[in-house]
N, C-alpha and C positions, 0 to 999 in steps of 0.2 A: 700371612699364612691361615686366609679363610677358604675353605672348602667350597666347592660350588657345587650345586646342584637346581634343580627346577623346582618351582613352587607355582600353582596354579598356571601352569604351562609357559613360566617364564625362567629364563635361565636367573640365577641369584647369587650372591655370595653370602655363606651364613658365617658370623661372626657370634662371640659369646655375648655381645655387651652392646655392640654400635646398631643404630639402624631404629626402625625402618628408615632407609635413606638414600639419597644417589651419589656417590664418590666418584669422582675423576671427572677430567674435562677434555683430555683429549680420545678417553675410551671408558665413556661413563658407565656404571653398572649400578645395579640395584643391591643393597647390603641390607640384610634383615638378622634379629637377633636370634639366636636359637630355637626360644621360645613360641617363634612364628611358626614354625613345622608343626605344634602341638594344635592349632587353629581349626577351627572346622572348616572347611574346604570354603564356604561361601565369604568367611571373614578372611580367609588366606586371601582369594581373590580379590577383595575390597583392598587390602593392605597391595599387594602388586599392581591393581589398578591404577592406585593413587600414585606410586612411583612412577609407573611407566609415565602418566601425565606429566610429572616432573622431568621425565627424559623426552617427550614429544615437545614442552614449551622451550628447551631446551636451559633449563634453569640453571645445571653446571657452568655455563656458558654467561650467564647474566651474574650470577654470584662472584665469578673471576674477573669479570668487567667492571662490577664495582671495586672489589679488591683493589685493582689496577687502578682505579680512580681517586680513592681513599689514597693510596701510595703516591700517587704524583701530586696529590693535590697542595702539601706545603709548599713546592715549588710554583 
């Protein structure tokens, strides 16, 4: 039930208390807590730029692969 908006030119999901983070593997998206909407433009842009770097680096895929490795490790 997160609402969608744009922050610093990027589409984001706004939560009450989750984030800033990137969530999802197949369709990752940036999630920011509501308080980030009150930040100065430069600060909001920095938050979004940081999360965009996680998307660019495909960090959600890396975390999913690591979780898969941990899950099969006992075998």
